[in-house]
C-alpha positions in Angstrom: 0.0 0.0 0.0 1.5 3.3 -1.1 1.3 6.4 1.1 -0.1 9.2 -1.0 -0.6 11.9 1.5 1.7 14.8 0.6 2.2 15.7 4.2 3.4 12.3 5.2 5.9 12.3 2.3 7.6 15.4 3.6 10.9 14.7 5.4 10.0 16.0 8.9 13.3 14.9 10.3 15.1 17.2 8.0 12.6 19.9 8.7 13.4 19.6 12.4 17.2 19.8 11.8 16.8 22.9 9.7 14.6 24.5 12.3 17.3 23.9 14.9 20.0 25.3 12.7 17.7 28.3 12.0 17.4 29.0 15.7 21.1 28.6 16.3 21.8 31.1 13.4 19.4 33.7 14.8 20.8 33.5 18.3 24.4 33.8 17.0 23.7 36.6 14.6 21.7 38.5 17.1 24.6 38.4 19.5 27.2 39.3 16.8 25.4 42.4 15.7 25.1 43.9 19.3 28.8 44.7 19.3 31.1 46.4 16.8 30.4 48.9 14.0 27.2 47.4 12.7 24.2 49.6 11.9 22.2 47.0 9.9 19.8 44.5 11.4 21.4 41.3 10.1 19.0 39.1 12.1 15.9 40.4 10.2 17.7 39.9 6.9 18.7 36.4 7.8 15.1 35.5 8.6 14.0 36.9 5.3 16.7 34.8 3.5 15.5 31.7 5.3 12.0 32.4 4.1 13.2 32.9 0.6 15.3 29.7 0.8 12.2 27.8 2.0 10.6 28.9 -1.2 13.3 26.9 -3.0 12.3 23.8 -1.1 8.6 24.3 -2.0 9.6 24.8 -5.7 12.2 22.0 -6.1 10.3 19.3 -4.1 7.9 18.8 -7.0 10.7 17.7 -9.4 11.4 14.0 -9.7 14.6 12.4 -10.8 13.9 12.5 -14.5 13.0 16.2 -14.4 16.1 17.0 -12.3 18.3 15.2 -14.8 16.7 17.1 -17.7 17.3 20.4 -15.9 20.8 19.6 -14.8 22.6 20.8 -18.0 20.4 23.9 -18.3 21.2 24.8 -14.7 24.9 24.2 -15.3 25.0 26.3 -18.5 23.1 29.1 -16.7 25.7 29.0 -13.9 28.6 29.3 -16.4 26.9 32.2 -18.2 26.5 34.0 -14.8 30.2 33.5 -14.0 31.2 34.7 -17.5 29.0 37.8 -17.2 30.4 38.5 -13.8 33.9 38.9 -15.3 32.8 41.3 -18.0 30.2 43.2 -16.0 30.9 46.9 -15.3 31.8 47.9 -11.8 28.4 49.6 -11.3 26.7 46.2 -11.1 29.7 44.0 -10.2 32.2 46.0 -8.0 35.4 44.7 -6.6 35.1 43.9 -2.9 38.1 43.0 -0.8 40.1 42.4 -4.0 37.6 40.0 -5.5 34.9 40.5 -8.2 32.4 37.9 -6.9 29.1 39.7 -6.5 26.3 41.3 -8.5 24.8 44.4 -6.9 21.1 45.1 -7.2 20.1 48.6 -5.9 17.5 48.3 -3.1 17.7 44.5 -3.1 21.3 43.7 -2.0 23.9 41.5 -3.6 24.1 38.1 -5.1 27.1 35.7 -5.4 26.5 33.4 -8.4 29.2 30.9 -7.3 27.1 29.8 -4.3 24.4 28.5 -6.7 27.0 27.1 -9.2 28.0 24.6 -6.4 24.6 23.0 -6.6 24.6 23.2 -10.4 27.9 21.3 -10.5 26.3 18.6 -8.2 23.4 18.2 -10.6 25.7 18.0 -13.7 28.2 15.5 -12.2 25.4 13.3 -10.9 24.0 13.1 -14.4 27.4 12.5 -16.0 28.1 9.5 -13.7 24.6 8.1 -14.1 24.6 8.3 -17.9 28.1 6.9 -18.1 27.3 3.8 -16.1 24.1 3.2 -18.2 26.1 3.4 -21.4 29.2 1.4 -20.2 28.0 -1.7 -18.5 31.4 -3.3 -18.7 34.0 -1.3 -16.7 37.6 -1.0 -18.0 40.5 1.3 -17.3 39.6 3.1 -20.5 36.0 3.8 -19.5 37.1 4.9 -16.0 39.6 7.4 -17.5 36.9 8.7 -19.8 34.6 9.2 -16.9 37.3 10.8 -14.8 38.0 13.2 -17.7 34.4 14.2 -18.0 34.1 14.9 -14.3 37.3 16.9 -14.3 36.2 19.0 -17.4 32.8 19.8 -16.0 34.4 20.9 -12.7 37.4 22.7 -14.3 35.3 25.2 -16.3 33.6 26.9 -13.4 36.7 26.4 -11.3 38.8 28.5 -13.6 36.1 31.2 -13.9 35.9 31.5 -10.1 39.7 31.6 -9.8 39.5 34.7 -12.0 37.6 36.6 -9.4 39.6 35.4 -7.4 37.8 33.2 -4.8 40.0 30.5 -3.4 37.4 29.3 -0.9 34.7 28.6 -3.4 37.3 26.9 -5.7 38.2 24.6 -2.9 34.5 23.7 -2.4 34.3 22.8 -6.2 37.3 20.5 -5.7 35.7 18.9 -2.6 32.5 18.2 -4.5 34.5 16.7 -7.4 36.6 14.5 -5.2 33.5 13.3 -3.3 31.8 12.4 -6.5 34.9 10.6 -7.9 35.2 8.4 -4.8 31.7 7.0 -5.3 31.6 7.1 -9.1 33.0 3.6 -9.5 36.3 4.7 -10.9 38.9 2.0 -10.2 41.1 2.6 -7.2 44.1 1.8 -9.4 43.5 5.2 -10.9 42.3 7.1 -7.8 45.2 6.2 -5.5 48.0 7.3 -7.8 46.1 10.5 -8.7 45.4 11.3 -5.1 49.0 10.5 -4.1 50.3 12.8 -6.8 48.0 15.6 -5.6 49.1 15.2 -2.0 52.8 15.2 -3.2 52.3 18.4 -5.2 50.5 20.2 -2.4 53.2 19.1 0.1 56.0 20.2 -2.2 54.4 23.7 -2.7 53.9 24.1 1.1 57.5 23.1 1.7 58.8 25.8 -0.6 56.4 28.4 0.7 57.6 27.8 4.3 61.3 27.3 3.8 62.3 28.4 0.3 59.9 31.2 -0.9 62.8 32.8 -2.7 62.8 29.9 -5.2 59.1 30.4 -5.9 59.7 34.1 -6.4 62.7 33.5 -8.7 61.2 30.8 -11.0 57.4 31.4 -10.7 57.3 35.1 -10.0 55.3 34.6 -6.8 55.9 37.3 -4.2 56.5 36.3 -0.6 53.7 38.6 0.7 51.2 36.5 -1.3 51.7 33.7 1.2 50.6 35.9 4.1 47.6 33.8 5.0 49.8 30.7 5.3 52.4 32.4 7.4 49.8 33.9 9.7 48.1 30.4 10.0 51.4 28.8 11.0 52.4 31.6 13.4 49.4 33.9 13.9 50.8 35.7 16.9 53.8 36.9 14.9 51.3 38.5 12.4 48.6 39.5 14.9 48.7 43.1 13.8 48.1 42.3 10.1 47.0 39.0 8.5 46.9 37.1 11.8 44.5 39.5 13.5 41.3 37.7 12.8 42.7 34.3 13.8 44.3 35.5 17.1 41.0 37.2 18.1 39.1 34.1 17.2 41.3 31.9 19.3 41.0 34.3 22.2 37.2 34.4 21.9 36.8 30.6 21.7 39.3 29.9 24.4 37.9 32.4 26.8 34.5 30.7 26.5 35.9 27.6 28.3 33.3 24.9 29.1 30.0 26.7 29.4 30.7 30.1 27.9 30.2 33.6 29.2 26.5 33.7 28.5 24.5 35.2 25.6 25.3 38.8 24.9 28.3 38.9 27.2 31.0 39.0 24.7 34.3 40.6 25.6 36.5 39.9 22.6 35.9 42.2 19.6 36.0 40.3 16.3 35.3 42.2 13.1 32.7 40.6 10.7 31.9 38.0 13.3 28.4 37.6 11.9 29.7 36.0 8.7 32.8 33.7 8.4 33.7 33.8 12.1 30.2 33.1 13.6 31.6 30.0 15.2 33.8 32.2 17.4 30.6 33.8 18.8 29.2 30.4 19.7 32.5 29.4 21.3 32.8 32.5 23.5 29.2 32.9 24.6 28.2 29.2 24.9 31.6 27.5 25.4 32.6 24.0 24.6 29.1 22.7 25.3 27.4 25.1 23.0 29.9 24.5 20.2 29.5 20.8 20.6 25.7 21.0 20.3 26.2 23.0 17.1 28.6 20.5 15.6 26.2 17.7 16.6 23.5 19.4 14.6 25.8 19.3 11.5 26.6 15.6 12.3 22.8 14.8 12.4 22.3 16.7 9.1 25.1 14.8 7.3 23.9 11.5 8.9 20.4 12.2 7.7 21.4 12.9 4.1 23.7 9.8 4.1 20.7 7.7 5.2 18.6 9.2 2.5 21.3 8.4 -0.1 21.6 4.8 1.1 17.9 4.1 1.2 17.1 5.3 -2.3 17.1 2.8 -5.1 17.7 5.6 -7.7 21.4 6.0 -8.6 21.0 9.6 -9.7 19.5 10.4 -6.3 22.4 8.7 -4.5 24.9 10.8 -6.4 23.0 14.0 -5.6 23.2 13.1 -1.9 27.0 12.5 -2.1 27.5 15.9 -3.8 25.4 17.7 -1.1 27.3 15.8 1.7 30.7 16.7 0.1 29.7 20.4 -0.1 28.3 20.8 3.4 31.0 18.7 5.1 33.8 20.6 3.5 32.1 23.9 4.4 31.7 22.9 8.1 35.2 21.3 8.3 37.0 24.3 6.7 35.0 27.0 8.5 35.4 25.6 12.0 38.9 24.5 11.2 40.0 28.1 10.3 38.4 29.6 13.4 40.4 27.4 15.7 43.6 27.6 13.7 43.7 24.1 12.3 43.3 25.3 8.7 44.2 28.5 6.9 41.6 31.3 6.6 39.7 31.0 3.2 36.6 33.0 3.8 34.2 30.1 3.7 31.0 30.6 5.7 29.4 28.2 8.2 26.4 26.6 6.4 23.0 27.7 7.6 24.6 29.7 10.5 26.7 32.5 9.0 24.9 35.6 7.8 24.7 35.8 4.0 21.8 35.6 1.5 23.7 34.0 -1.3 25.3 31.4 0.9 22.1 30.5 2.7 20.0 30.3 -0.5 22.7 28.1 -2.1 22.6 25.7 0.8 18.8 25.7 0.9 18.8 24.9 -2.8 21.1 22.0 -2.1 18.8 20.8 0.8 15.8 21.1 -1.5 17.2 18.3 -3.6 17.2 16.0 -0.5 13.6 17.0 0.2 12.7 16.1 -3.4 14.4 12.7 -3.0 12.4 11.8 0.0 9.2 13.2 -1.4 9.4 11.1 -4.5 10.5 7.9 -2.8 7.6 5.5 -2.6 7.3 3.5 0.6 5.1 0.4 1.0 3.6 -1.1 4.1 5.0 -4.4 5.1 8.0 -3.9 2.9 11.4 -2.3 3.0 11.6 -1.9 -0.8 11.0 1.4 -2.6 
């Protein structure tokens, strides 16, 4: 017997998790805007963005897997056009902010960062590529695996290069994280993945070695200036650069550390941290609610990732499974990188904390990704007395 009631097909577990993240975001942003130079009411704006993002869920939930597959290339192409237009757009509608041209400005409405939506478009496109590839190549060989790897790399490389032109390192890393997550579950032979992954780790380690101990060689042969590695130097030794590139990190460490176990209490911040309502929102949580509050927030993200993983494993639709992996890769990297940079484990890259940091584009991009999960559960048929879909 099939359950046809639309309300019963809604993923109420995911609704609850989003509601808890919404509450956590409102509490943290409200506290962040009470100190510092802020004159805007970021809390009200965040609530509005959550409402707009909920509209994405209402709209996308009606699309089944076949419709999402058909729309995937249109969405991807639209995203590429947005990134191309961003490069050639005049400064009046796409000004340079903090050295990057990443935003469209709409007078009276705010700003929009196209790359936040392109993340989801990449997930849609890669999921279709992998699904179609396996349907056409029932017999797997090294040749077919290399062909699949090439297609995945090309689809990711195009928006990656466009975003690097802005430049936006943080978003570029998210693109790579999505690509790697999709490759791991794409069925590509580990005989290809392991050497490729090993080569990548070797290259990154080599570059980091030269940055830390022989920057003069990079400057001589590649034309890279030593000051361009400021974020890496301030990450390794933030207190030696606390008046410049290490200022945010040292303040973040002080705020989180001073929160100790239970925190100082809501609204009782003592450490001033610029732009704490955006990328460093986790520092607010750490200072005011301590280790316990930070642990609760991290647990919410764990529940979110677990829930999406469960959805991906339960579905019998391969395309849906790949969508889940893409969303998991995107959110997990965001959380790991953002929290890691606030506590000094990773370099600062300007990546917001999903669903918590203030930002319309980031929040709507994440809500668009979550709407795919709602769609998967909504269109999954469940039968009484059976575990089959």
